[in-house]
C-alpha positions as CSV (number, residue, x, y, z in Angstrom):
1,M,0.0,0.0,0.0
2,I,2.8,2.5,0.9
3,R,4.7,1.7,-2.3
4,W,1.8,2.5,-4.6
5,F,0.8,5.6,-2.6
6,L,4.3,7.1,-2.9
7,F,4.3,6.3,-6.6
8,A,0.9,8.1,-6.7
9,L,2.3,11.2,-5.2
10,G,5.1,11.4,-7.7
11,L,2.8,11.1,-10.6
12,L,0.3,13.6,-9.2
13,L,3.0,16.3,-9.1
14,A,3.5,15.9,-12.8
15,A,-0.2,15.9,-13.6
16,G,-0.3,19.6,-14.1
17,V,1.4,19.3,-17.5
18,Q,-1.3,17.0,-18.9
19,H,-4.5,17.9,-20.8
20,A,-3.0,21.0,-22.5
21,G,-5.1,22.3,-25.4
22,G,-3.7,22.6,-28.9
23,Q,-4.1,21.7,-32.5
24,A,-4.7,18.2,-33.8
25,D,-1.6,16.1,-33.8
26,P,-0.6,15.4,-37.5
27,N,0.7,12.0,-36.4
28,G,-2.7,10.9,-35.3
29,Y,-4.5,9.3,-32.4
30,L,-4.3,5.7,-31.1
31,F,-7.0,4.0,-29.1
32,Y,-8.3,0.5,-28.2
33,V,-11.9,-0.8,-28.6
34,A,-13.4,-3.9,-27.1
35,S,-16.0,-5.9,-29.0
36,E,-18.2,-7.8,-26.5
37,S,-19.7,-10.4,-28.9
38,E,-16.5,-11.0,-30.8
39,D,-14.0,-11.7,-28.1
40,E,-11.5,-9.3,-29.6
41,V,-10.0,-5.8,-29.0
42,T,-9.0,-3.6,-31.9
43,L,-6.3,-1.0,-31.9
44,L,-7.2,1.9,-34.3
45,R,-5.4,5.0,-35.5
46,F,-7.2,8.1,-36.6
47,M,-5.3,10.5,-38.9
48,P,-7.1,13.8,-39.4
49,D,-5.9,13.9,-43.1
50,S,-6.5,10.3,-44.0
51,G,-9.2,8.9,-41.7
52,L,-9.6,5.9,-39.3
53,A,-7.9,2.6,-39.8
54,K,-7.3,-0.6,-37.9
55,V,-3.7,-1.2,-36.7
56,K,-4.3,-4.7,-35.3
57,V,-7.0,-7.0,-34.0
58,I,-6.2,-8.7,-30.7
59,P,-8.0,-12.0,-29.8
60,V,-8.9,-12.1,-26.1
61,G,-10.1,-14.8,-23.7
62,G,-9.2,-18.5,-23.4
63,L,-12.4,-20.4,-23.8
64,P,-12.9,-21.4,-27.4
65,A,-16.5,-22.5,-27.0
66,E,-17.6,-19.5,-24.9
67,I,-18.1,-15.8,-25.7
68,E,-16.3,-14.3,-22.7
69,A,-17.6,-10.7,-23.3
70,P,-14.7,-8.2,-23.2
71,H,-16.4,-5.2,-21.9
72,G,-14.5,-2.6,-19.9
73,I,-11.1,-1.3,-21.0
74,F,-8.8,1.3,-19.5
75,M,-5.3,2.5,-20.1
76,D,-2.6,2.8,-17.4
77,P,-1.5,6.5,-17.1
78,D,2.0,5.6,-18.3
79,G,0.6,3.9,-21.4
80,V,2.7,0.8,-20.8
81,H,-0.3,-1.5,-19.9
82,W,-4.0,-1.7,-20.5
83,Y,-6.7,-3.5,-18.6
84,L,-9.7,-5.5,-19.8
85,T,-12.6,-7.0,-18.0
86,L,-14.1,-10.3,-19.3
87,G,-17.7,-10.4,-18.1
88,H,-18.3,-14.2,-18.5
89,G,-16.7,-17.1,-16.8
90,F,-17.6,-20.1,-14.7
91,P,-19.2,-18.3,-12.9
92,F,-17.0,-15.2,-12.4
93,G,-15.4,-12.7,-14.7
94,T,-11.8,-11.7,-15.0
95,L,-9.5,-8.7,-15.1
96,L,-6.7,-9.0,-17.6
97,K,-3.5,-6.9,-17.8
98,Y,-1.9,-6.4,-21.2
99,A,1.5,-5.0,-22.2
100,T,1.0,-2.4,-25.0
101,E,4.4,-3.2,-26.6
102,M,3.1,-6.6,-27.9
103,D,-0.5,-6.5,-26.7
104,T,0.0,-9.7,-24.8
105,V,-1.4,-10.8,-21.4
106,V,1.0,-10.3,-18.5
107,G,-1.4,-10.8,-15.6
108,N,-4.9,-11.7,-14.6
109,V,-7.2,-12.0,-11.5
110,A,-10.7,-13.4,-11.0
111,L,-13.3,-10.9,-10.0
112,G,-17.1,-11.1,-9.3
113,M,-20.2,-11.6,-11.4
114,F,-19.9,-9.8,-14.7
115,P,-17.2,-7.1,-14.1
116,A,-18.5,-4.7,-16.7
117,T,-16.4,-1.5,-16.3
118,V,-12.9,-0.7,-15.0
119,A,-10.9,2.4,-14.2
120,V,-7.4,3.2,-13.0
121,P,-6.5,6.4,-10.9
122,P,-4.3,9.0,-12.5
123,F,-1.3,7.8,-10.5
124,G,-1.8,4.1,-11.4
125,G,-1.1,1.2,-9.0
126,L,-4.8,0.1,-8.6
127,A,-7.8,-0.8,-10.8
128,F,-11.4,-0.6,-9.6
129,A,-13.6,-3.0,-11.5
130,V,-17.4,-2.8,-11.1
131,N,-19.1,-6.2,-10.7
132,S,-22.4,-5.4,-12.4
133,D,-24.0,-8.9,-11.8
134,F,-26.4,-8.4,-14.7
135,H,-27.8,-11.9,-14.5
136,G,-28.0,-12.5,-10.7
137,D,-30.5,-11.8,-8.0
138,M,-31.5,-8.3,-7.2
139,V,-29.1,-7.9,-4.3
140,P,-26.3,-5.4,-3.7
141,S,-23.1,-6.1,-5.7
142,T,-19.5,-4.9,-5.4
143,V,-16.5,-3.1,-6.7
144,S,-13.3,-5.1,-6.9
145,I,-10.1,-3.2,-5.9
146,V,-7.0,-4.7,-7.5
147,E,-3.3,-4.0,-7.0
148,V,-2.2,-4.1,-10.6
149,D,1.6,-4.8,-10.1
150,E,0.9,-8.3,-8.8
151,M,-2.7,-8.4,-10.0
152,I,-4.1,-9.2,-6.5
153,E,-7.6,-8.3,-5.4
154,L,-7.2,-6.3,-2.2
155,A,-10.8,-5.7,-1.4
156,R,-14.3,-6.1,-2.6
157,T,-16.5,-3.2,-1.6
158,E,-20.3,-3.7,-1.5
159,T,-22.1,-0.7,-3.2
160,C,-25.5,-1.3,-4.6
161,T,-27.8,-3.3,-7.0
162,M,-26.4,-3.6,-10.5
163,P,-23.6,-1.1,-10.3
164,H,-22.1,0.3,-13.5
165,G,-19.6,2.8,-14.7
166,S,-16.2,3.3,-13.1
167,R,-14.4,6.7,-12.9
168,F,-12.0,8.5,-10.6
169,S,-11.9,12.1,-9.5
170,P,-9.0,14.0,-11.1
171,D,-6.9,13.6,-8.0
172,G,-7.5,9.9,-7.9
173,M,-8.7,9.9,-4.2
174,K,-12.4,9.2,-4.9
175,H,-14.0,6.6,-7.1
176,Y,-17.5,6.9,-8.5
177,S,-20.0,4.4,-9.9
178,A,-23.8,4.3,-10.4
179,C,-26.5,1.9,-9.4
180,M,-28.8,1.0,-12.3
181,M,-31.4,-0.6,-10.0
182,D,-31.2,1.8,-7.1
183,D,-30.9,5.2,-8.8
184,Q,-27.8,6.0,-6.7
185,L,-24.5,7.7,-7.2
186,V,-21.8,6.0,-5.0
187,E,-18.5,7.4,-3.8
188,I,-15.6,5.2,-2.5
189,D,-12.8,6.8,-0.6
190,L,-9.4,5.5,-1.9
191,R,-7.8,5.7,1.6
192,S,-10.3,3.3,3.2
193,F,-11.7,1.4,0.2
194,A,-15.1,2.0,1.8
195,V,-18.2,3.7,0.6
196,A,-18.0,7.3,1.8
197,R,-21.2,8.9,0.5
198,R,-24.3,8.1,-1.6
199,L,-26.8,10.3,-3.5
200,D,-30.3,9.4,-4.6
201,L,-30.4,10.9,-8.1
202,V,-34.2,11.2,-8.1
203,T,-34.8,12.8,-4.7
204,G,-31.4,14.5,-4.3
205,Q,-31.0,13.1,-0.8
206,P,-28.7,10.5,0.8
207,P,-30.5,7.2,0.4
208,A,-31.1,4.4,2.9
209,H,-28.6,1.6,2.4
210,H,-29.9,-2.0,1.9
211,A,-28.7,-4.8,4.1
212,S,-25.7,-6.8,2.7
213,G,-26.7,-9.6,0.4
214,V,-30.4,-9.2,0.9
215,A,-32.8,-8.8,-2.0
216,H,-35.0,-5.7,-1.6
217,Q,-38.3,-4.3,-2.8
218,M,-37.2,-2.0,-5.5
219,R,-39.2,1.1,-6.4
220,E,-39.7,1.8,-10.1
221,Q,-36.5,3.2,-11.5
222,T,-36.9,6.7,-12.9
223,C,-33.2,7.4,-13.5
224,S,-31.4,4.1,-14.0
225,P,-27.9,5.7,-14.0
226,T,-25.2,4.1,-16.1
227,W,-22.0,6.3,-16.0
228,V,-20.4,9.1,-14.0
229,A,-18.1,11.7,-15.8
230,P,-16.1,13.9,-13.4
231,S,-15.1,17.4,-14.6
232,P,-11.4,18.0,-15.1
233,D,-11.2,20.3,-12.1
234,G,-13.0,17.8,-9.9
235,A,-15.8,20.3,-9.0
236,A,-18.7,18.6,-10.8
237,L,-19.9,15.1,-11.7
238,Y,-22.1,14.3,-14.6
239,V,-24.4,11.3,-14.3
240,T,-26.3,9.8,-17.2
241,C,-29.9,8.7,-16.3
242,N,-30.5,6.1,-19.0
243,R,-34.2,5.7,-18.2
244,G,-34.8,9.2,-17.0
245,D,-33.6,10.8,-20.3
246,E,-31.4,13.4,-18.6
247,V,-27.9,14.2,-17.4
248,V,-27.7,15.1,-13.7
249,E,-25.0,17.6,-12.7
250,V,-23.7,17.0,-9.1
251,D,-21.5,19.3,-7.0
252,A,-18.7,17.0,-6.0
253,M,-17.9,18.7,-2.7
254,D,-21.4,18.7,-1.3
255,L,-22.6,15.7,-3.4
256,A,-25.7,17.8,-4.2
257,I,-27.6,18.1,-7.5
258,T,-27.1,21.5,-9.2
259,R,-28.6,21.1,-12.7
260,R,-30.4,18.6,-14.9
261,F,-30.0,18.5,-18.7
262,P,-32.7,16.9,-20.8
263,A,-31.1,14.2,-23.0
264,P,-33.9,12.3,-24.7
265,N,-33.7,8.6,-25.8
266,G,-31.4,6.8,-23.4
267,P,-28.2,8.7,-22.5
268,Y,-25.6,6.1,-21.6
269,N,-21.9,7.1,-21.4
270,A,-20.4,10.5,-21.1
271,A,-17.0,12.3,-21.2
272,V,-16.0,15.9,-20.4
273,T,-13.5,17.6,-22.7
274,P,-10.2,18.2,-20.9
275,N,-10.8,22.0,-21.0
276,G,-14.0,21.5,-19.1
277,Q,-16.2,23.2,-21.8
278,L,-18.1,20.4,-23.4
279,L,-19.9,17.2,-22.3
280,V,-20.2,14.5,-24.9
281,V,-23.0,11.9,-24.3
282,T,-23.8,8.7,-26.1
283,Q,-27.6,8.3,-26.7
284,K,-27.9,4.5,-26.6
285,G,-31.6,4.4,-27.2
286,S,-31.7,6.7,-30.3
287,G,-28.4,5.9,-32.0
288,A,-26.9,9.4,-31.6
289,V,-24.4,11.5,-29.8
290,S,-25.2,14.7,-27.9
291,I,-22.8,17.6,-27.3
292,F,-23.6,19.9,-24.4
293,D,-22.1,23.3,-23.5
294,L,-21.3,23.1,-19.8
295,G,-21.4,26.8,-19.3
296,S,-25.0,27.3,-20.4
297,G,-26.3,23.7,-20.2
298,E,-27.5,24.0,-23.8
299,R,-27.3,21.0,-26.2
300,L,-25.3,22.2,-29.1
301,A,-25.7,19.2,-31.4
302,L,-27.4,15.8,-31.8
303,I,-25.4,13.8,-34.2
304,P,-26.8,10.5,-35.5
305,T,-24.5,7.5,-35.6
306,I,-24.3,5.1,-38.6
307,R,-25.7,2.1,-36.6
308,K,-27.9,1.8,-33.5
309,V,-27.0,1.2,-29.8
310,T,-24.4,4.0,-29.3
311,H,-22.2,3.0,-26.4
312,G,-18.7,4.4,-25.4
313,V,-17.0,7.7,-25.7
314,V,-13.5,9.1,-25.1
315,V,-12.2,12.6,-25.9
316,S,-8.8,13.4,-27.3
317,P,-6.4,15.3,-25.0
318,D,-6.4,18.3,-27.3
319,N,-10.2,18.7,-27.0
320,R,-10.6,18.3,-30.7
321,Y,-12.2,14.9,-31.3
322,A,-14.6,12.5,-29.7
323,F,-14.2,8.8,-30.4
324,I,-17.5,6.8,-30.2
325,T,-18.3,3.1,-30.2
326,V,-21.6,1.7,-31.6
327,E,-22.7,-1.8,-30.8
328,G,-24.9,-2.5,-33.9
329,I,-27.9,-4.8,-33.8
330,G,-28.0,-8.6,-34.3
331,G,-25.2,-9.8,-36.6
332,E,-24.1,-6.3,-37.6
333,P,-20.5,-5.3,-37.1
334,G,-19.8,-2.7,-34.5
335,T,-18.5,0.7,-35.6
336,V,-16.2,3.3,-34.3
337,E,-17.0,6.9,-35.3
338,V,-15.0,10.1,-35.0
339,I,-16.7,13.4,-34.3
340,D,-14.9,16.7,-34.8
341,L,-15.9,18.8,-31.7
342,Q,-15.3,22.1,-33.5
343,T,-17.5,21.4,-36.6
344,R,-19.8,19.0,-34.6
345,Q,-19.8,16.5,-37.5
346,R,-18.8,12.9,-38.0
347,V,-15.4,12.9,-39.9
348,A,-14.5,9.2,-40.0
349,S,-15.8,5.7,-39.2
350,A,-14.6,2.1,-39.3
351,E,-16.2,-1.3,-38.7
352,V,-14.9,-3.5,-35.8
353,G,-16.2,-6.6,-34.1
354,K,-19.8,-7.1,-33.0
355,Q,-21.1,-5.2,-30.1
356,A,-18.3,-2.6,-29.8
357,G,-18.4,-1.1,-26.4
358,G,-15.5,-0.3,-24.2
359,I,-13.0,2.3,-25.5
360,A,-9.7,3.6,-24.1
361,F,-7.5,6.4,-25.5
362,W,-3.8,5.4,-25.7
363,K,-1.7,8.2,-27.1
364,R,-1.1,10.7,-29.9
365,G,1.5,9.8,-32.4
C-alpha cells in the first residue's frame, strides 16, 4: 500500500502538464476498442488527413466455445499497460493486464459476477472493476479493488444493486459508480476502500442503504444511471440517467444536485473535454451523440450514428475529437465513429467486431 501511494504522489506532481489544449496532432491518435460479442480488441489509429484505420485485432479470452464478453477497457496512465474485463466465466469474470508493446497478457485476476467496467486512478497502481452482476439476483453487488503490479484483489466493496460505470476524481482519491437498479451515485474513498457517500439521483437526498446480500423491494427506477463523468477540475460530476432521459450535474464537494440537462432517448456514457467546456454523451436508445455546452447547459448538437445502440466515448487530450463506439444490432459489425468537436460533424468511421463497447485512448503519435 505504501509503495503504490508514494508512486501516486510522484505522478500527481507531474499531472499539471497534462490535458494541455492545442491543434490536432498530425501523427494521429491511437486507441483501443473492445467488442463484447466477438472476443476481440481492436487497436485503431485516426489520422485527421487520412481517416480511421485498424492497426491490429487482438483476440482475447481463453475459452474457445464461450463468448467471454470483453467489456470494460482502461489504459494505465503511463501507457505501458492496458486492462480489460471479461464479463463471462464459470461463474465469475476476470480482469486481464496487457502490455502495450506486444498487446500480450502479463497478468490476470478473478473478480465477481460480470465485471463490466474498470478504471485506474491517474497515478496508477490500482484498478477498480465494477461487478455489475447483470444476471444474478437483485441484491447489492460490489466493486473489486485490484493491486495491478501483482494483480491481487485487495478488497471487494459492496455498493448497490447492478452497479455500473467506473471513474475516478482527477486527484484519484475518490471513485464513482452508479446503481442502475437503485438510482444512486456511490463514492468510494481511496484511503479506506469504503463507501464514503451516496446520493439518490431522483430525490437529491442521501438514500437508505440496503442490508448486505439481501434482496430488496425496488421502487420503479426513474433514472437508472449508467455512467459518471467527473469534470477535469473535480468540481462537478455528470451522471447519465438512461431511463430518465437526462444528465444530472452534481456538485462533487457537497454531493448535491445542481442542474439537470434533458437528454432524450437513453443517455448512456459520457465524457467531459479536458478543458471542461463540453460534455459528450452517447444516446444508446436513439443511435446518436449529444454535445452539451457546460457553461449554459445547452445541447449544441445531436449527431446520428451510422448504426444503432451507441455505447462508449473518449475525448482526445487536445479537446478536438470524440471517439465513439456503436454496438450495432443482431449480426451487424460494431462501428467506431470520430466526431470533430469544432465542426460537430462525423469525420470518420470504421467497422470493428460485433457489439463494440469499451474504448480507451492510448496516445497521440
